[in-house]
C-alpha positions as CSV (number, residue, x, y, z in Angstrom):
1,M,14.3,-43.5,20.7
2,N,10.9,-45.2,21.0
3,E,7.6,-44.3,19.3
4,Q,6.3,-42.3,22.2
5,E,9.4,-40.1,22.4
6,F,9.2,-39.5,18.7
7,A,5.5,-38.6,18.9
8,E,6.4,-35.9,21.5
9,L,9.0,-34.5,19.1
10,A,6.7,-34.7,16.2
11,A,4.1,-32.7,18.1
12,G,6.7,-30.0,18.7
13,A,7.7,-30.0,15.1
14,A,4.1,-29.5,14.0
15,L,4.0,-26.5,16.3
16,D,7.3,-25.3,15.0
17,S,8.7,-25.2,18.6
18,L,11.7,-27.7,18.6
19,S,15.1,-26.6,19.7
20,P,17.9,-27.2,17.2
21,D,19.1,-30.3,19.1
22,D,15.6,-31.7,19.3
23,A,15.0,-30.9,15.6
24,E,18.2,-32.9,14.7
25,R,17.0,-35.8,16.9
26,Y,13.6,-35.7,15.2
27,H,14.9,-35.7,11.7
28,T,17.4,-38.5,12.4
29,A,14.7,-40.7,14.0
30,L,12.4,-40.1,11.0
31,V,15.1,-41.3,8.6
32,A,15.7,-44.4,10.7
33,H,12.0,-45.1,11.1
34,P,10.1,-44.1,8.0
35,E,7.1,-45.9,9.3
36,W,6.7,-43.1,11.8
37,Q,5.8,-40.7,9.0
38,V,2.1,-41.4,9.9
39,I,2.7,-39.7,13.2
40,V,4.1,-36.6,11.4
41,D,1.1,-36.6,9.0
42,A,-1.4,-36.9,11.8
43,D,0.1,-34.0,13.7
44,A,0.3,-31.8,10.6
45,D,-3.4,-32.6,9.8
46,S,-4.4,-31.7,13.4
47,A,-2.5,-28.4,13.3
48,T,-4.1,-27.5,10.0
49,F,-7.6,-28.4,11.2
50,L,-7.3,-26.3,14.3
51,A,-5.8,-23.4,12.4
52,F,-8.5,-23.2,9.8
53,G,-11.5,-25.1,11.2
54,A,-13.2,-22.2,13.0
55,A,-15.5,-19.7,11.1
56,P,-14.7,-16.0,11.8
57,A,-17.0,-14.1,14.1
58,A,-16.7,-10.7,15.8
59,P,-15.9,-11.0,19.6
60,A,-18.1,-9.6,22.3
61,P,-16.5,-6.6,24.2
62,E,-16.1,-8.6,27.4
63,I,-14.3,-11.4,25.6
64,R,-11.8,-9.0,24.1
65,A,-11.2,-7.4,27.6
66,A,-10.8,-10.8,29.3
67,L,-8.4,-12.0,26.6
68,L,-6.2,-8.9,26.9
69,A,-6.2,-9.3,30.7
70,R,-5.1,-12.9,30.3
71,I,-2.3,-12.0,27.9
72,A,-1.0,-9.3,30.4
73,V,-0.4,-11.9,33.1
74,T,0.6,-15.0,31.0
75,P,4.3,-15.7,30.6
76,Q,5.2,-15.7,26.9
77,T,7.7,-18.2,25.5
78,G,9.1,-18.7,22.1
79,D,8.7,-16.3,19.2
80,I,5.0,-16.6,18.8
81,T,3.7,-13.3,20.0
82,D,1.1,-12.1,17.4
83,L,-2.5,-13.2,18.2
84,G,-3.7,-11.5,15.0
85,I,-5.6,-8.7,16.8
86,T,-4.8,-5.2,15.5
87,S,-5.9,-1.9,17.0
88,D,-8.4,-1.4,14.2
89,R,-10.0,-4.8,14.7
90,A,-9.9,-4.3,18.5
91,D,-11.9,-1.0,18.0
92,S,-14.4,-2.7,15.7
93,A,-14.7,-5.6,18.2
94,A,-15.6,-3.2,21.0
95,D,-18.6,-2.1,18.9
96,A,-19.7,-5.6,18.0
97,S,-22.8,-7.4,19.4
98,T,-22.3,-9.2,22.7
99,T,-23.7,-12.4,21.1
100,G,-20.3,-13.2,19.4
101,V,-17.9,-15.4,21.3
102,S,-15.1,-16.2,18.8
103,I,-11.9,-14.2,18.3
104,V,-11.0,-13.5,14.7
105,A,-7.4,-14.5,14.3
106,E,-6.9,-13.8,10.5
107,P,-5.1,-10.6,9.5
108,V,-6.9,-8.3,7.1
109,A,-5.7,-6.4,4.0
110,E,-7.1,-3.4,2.1
111,T,-8.8,-4.3,-1.2
112,A,-8.7,-2.2,-4.3
113,A,-12.1,-0.8,-3.3
114,G,-10.8,0.2,0.1
115,A,-12.7,-2.5,2.0
116,T,-11.1,-5.0,4.3
117,A,-10.8,-8.6,3.3
118,P,-9.3,-11.6,5.1
119,K,-5.8,-12.6,4.1
120,A,-4.2,-16.1,4.5
121,P,-2.1,-16.2,7.7
122,A,1.7,-16.0,7.2
123,H,2.2,-18.9,9.6
124,P,-0.8,-21.2,10.2
125,L,0.7,-22.5,13.5
126,R,0.5,-18.9,14.9
127,V,-3.2,-19.1,14.2
128,L,-3.3,-22.4,16.0
129,F,-1.9,-20.9,19.1
130,A,-4.4,-18.0,18.9
131,L,-7.3,-20.4,18.7
132,A,-5.9,-22.5,21.6
133,A,-5.6,-19.3,23.7
134,C,-9.2,-18.3,22.9
135,L,-10.4,-21.9,23.7
136,A,-8.7,-21.8,27.1
137,L,-10.3,-18.4,27.8
138,L,-13.8,-19.6,26.9
139,V,-13.8,-22.6,29.2
140,G,-12.5,-20.4,32.0
141,V,-10.2,-23.0,33.8
142,G,-7.9,-24.1,31.0
143,V,-9.6,-27.4,30.3
144,G,-9.7,-26.7,26.6
145,A,-5.9,-26.2,26.5
146,V,-5.4,-29.6,28.1
147,A,-7.7,-31.3,25.7
148,L,-5.9,-29.6,22.8
149,N,-2.5,-30.8,24.0
150,D,-3.8,-34.3,24.4
151,Y,-5.3,-34.3,20.9
152,V,-2.1,-33.0,19.2
153,N,0.0,-35.5,21.1
154,R,-2.0,-38.6,20.3
155,P,0.3,-41.5,19.2
156,A,-0.1,-42.7,15.6
157,S,-1.4,-46.0,16.9
158,V,-4.2,-44.3,18.8
159,V,-5.2,-42.2,15.8
160,A,-5.3,-45.3,13.6
161,L,-7.3,-47.2,16.1
162,Q,-9.9,-44.4,16.4
163,D,-10.1,-44.3,12.6
164,I,-10.7,-48.0,12.4
165,Q,-13.4,-47.9,15.1
166,S,-15.2,-45.2,13.2
167,A,-15.2,-47.2,9.9
168,E,-18.4,-49.0,8.8
169,D,-16.5,-52.2,8.3
170,A,-14.5,-52.2,11.5
171,Q,-13.7,-55.7,12.8
172,E,-11.7,-57.2,15.7
173,A,-10.6,-60.5,16.9
174,S,-8.8,-61.6,20.2
175,I,-6.6,-64.5,21.3
176,E,-5.1,-65.4,24.7
177,L,-1.4,-65.2,25.1
178,A,0.8,-67.9,26.5
179,D,1.5,-65.9,29.7
180,G,-2.2,-65.3,30.3
181,G,-2.6,-61.9,28.6
182,T,-4.7,-61.1,25.6
183,A,-4.0,-59.7,22.1
184,T,-6.7,-58.0,20.0
185,A,-6.4,-57.1,16.3
186,H,-8.5,-54.3,15.0
187,W,-8.8,-53.7,11.3
188,S,-10.8,-52.1,8.5
189,A,-10.4,-53.5,5.0
190,S,-11.8,-50.3,3.4
191,L,-9.1,-48.3,5.2
192,G,-6.4,-50.9,4.7
193,T,-5.3,-50.3,8.3
194,A,-4.7,-52.7,11.2
195,V,-3.8,-52.1,14.9
196,L,-2.7,-54.6,17.5
197,V,-3.6,-54.1,21.1
198,A,-1.8,-56.4,23.7
199,D,-2.4,-56.6,27.4
200,G,-0.2,-58.8,29.5
201,I,2.5,-59.3,26.9
202,A,6.0,-60.1,28.1
203,T,8.6,-57.3,28.3
204,L,11.6,-58.2,26.1
205,P,15.4,-57.6,26.8
206,E,16.8,-54.4,25.2
207,D,18.4,-56.4,22.4
208,R,15.1,-58.0,21.3
209,A,11.9,-56.5,19.9
210,Y,8.5,-57.6,18.7
211,E,8.0,-57.5,15.0
212,L,4.7,-57.2,13.3
213,W,3.8,-59.1,10.1
214,F,1.1,-59.3,7.5
215,V,1.1,-63.0,6.5
216,R,-0.5,-63.0,3.0
217,G,-1.0,-66.5,1.8
218,E,2.5,-68.0,2.5
219,T,4.3,-64.7,2.3
220,P,5.2,-62.8,5.5
221,I,5.4,-59.0,5.0
222,S,7.1,-57.0,7.7
223,A,4.9,-54.3,9.3
224,G,7.3,-52.7,11.8
225,V,8.5,-53.3,15.3
226,F,7.1,-52.3,18.7
227,E,8.0,-52.5,22.4
228,A,5.8,-53.5,25.3
229,D,5.6,-51.0,28.1
230,G,4.6,-52.6,31.4
231,G,3.0,-55.5,29.6
232,E,0.9,-53.3,27.4
233,A,1.3,-52.3,23.8
234,T,-0.8,-50.6,21.0
235,A,0.9,-50.7,17.6
236,V,-0.3,-49.8,14.1
237,L,0.9,-52.1,11.4
238,A,3.0,-50.3,8.7
239,G,1.8,-50.8,5.2
240,E,-1.6,-51.7,3.7
241,M,-3.6,-54.5,5.2
242,H,-5.5,-56.8,2.8
243,E,-8.6,-58.6,3.8
244,G,-7.7,-62.2,4.7
245,D,-4.2,-61.4,6.0
246,V,-3.0,-63.0,9.2
247,I,-1.7,-60.5,11.7
248,A,1.3,-62.1,13.3
249,V,4.0,-61.1,15.8
250,T,7.5,-62.7,16.2
251,V,10.4,-61.9,18.6
252,E,13.4,-60.6,16.6
253,Q,16.6,-58.8,17.3
254,A,16.2,-55.1,18.2
255,G,15.3,-53.1,15.1
256,G,13.7,-56.1,13.4
257,S,14.8,-59.1,11.4
258,P,17.8,-58.2,9.2
259,S,16.7,-60.6,6.5
260,G,13.2,-59.2,6.3
261,L,11.8,-62.7,7.1
262,P,10.7,-64.1,10.5
263,T,13.4,-65.9,12.4
264,T,11.2,-67.3,15.2
265,D,7.7,-68.9,15.5
266,P,4.9,-66.4,15.9
267,V,3.9,-65.6,19.5
268,I,0.7,-64.0,18.1
269,A,-1.3,-65.0,15.0
270,I,-4.8,-63.6,14.3
271,P,-6.6,-64.3,11.0
272,T,-8.7,-61.5,9.5
273,A,-10.9,-63.8,7.6
């Protein structure tokens, strides 16, 4: 299983929608590749952000009616069926001002004084689906749902690269490859993160893989392996990058060097100082 296939399973796990077979493949791959935990964490953060990032507001009557009409004609899959809209809240929404545009997805509970108060959702991912449905409704043609899917399914390397580019101390350096391609290292010392982007890098046989290294002084530190897809690759280096490290790549056996040390000369070496 490669990183992209795992990223797709990790997105499904974040949404609690994996089949038993896929769940087993997902957990087995994570045990075999602990460096992919960053993908799991990114998807979990995305799900949490989408579940709790919107402030509650009463919907306008036409929004409620349009949402109910959409639900009536949309095929339902899985066991996520509760959009958090009760009959009491639907009645109150019908009396709300038409200036509101957001659907309130949180359930409510009676307080001791008899007033209603928001209650934490039993399953945050159910709220995520409710928010996604409302977003698709508001844009009218489903563009929001596509954007949401793309966001949740971002590979860990893309997430890391975006974080680096947003950092105040973001830096990059490029070299030409022997076959005429280019390799660019992106890093942020404050984040301790580095990403390698290669274009025109050779595709290796199935029994070989590219291995990333932080070369710290005279000491090489393995930072994971990656594959080139059609001559292109974007890979985040596992572990913490230190300012002054050399970001290097060697060709090793599939899965990486068994000794934990490079067995070939680097095909890429980019200093960060």
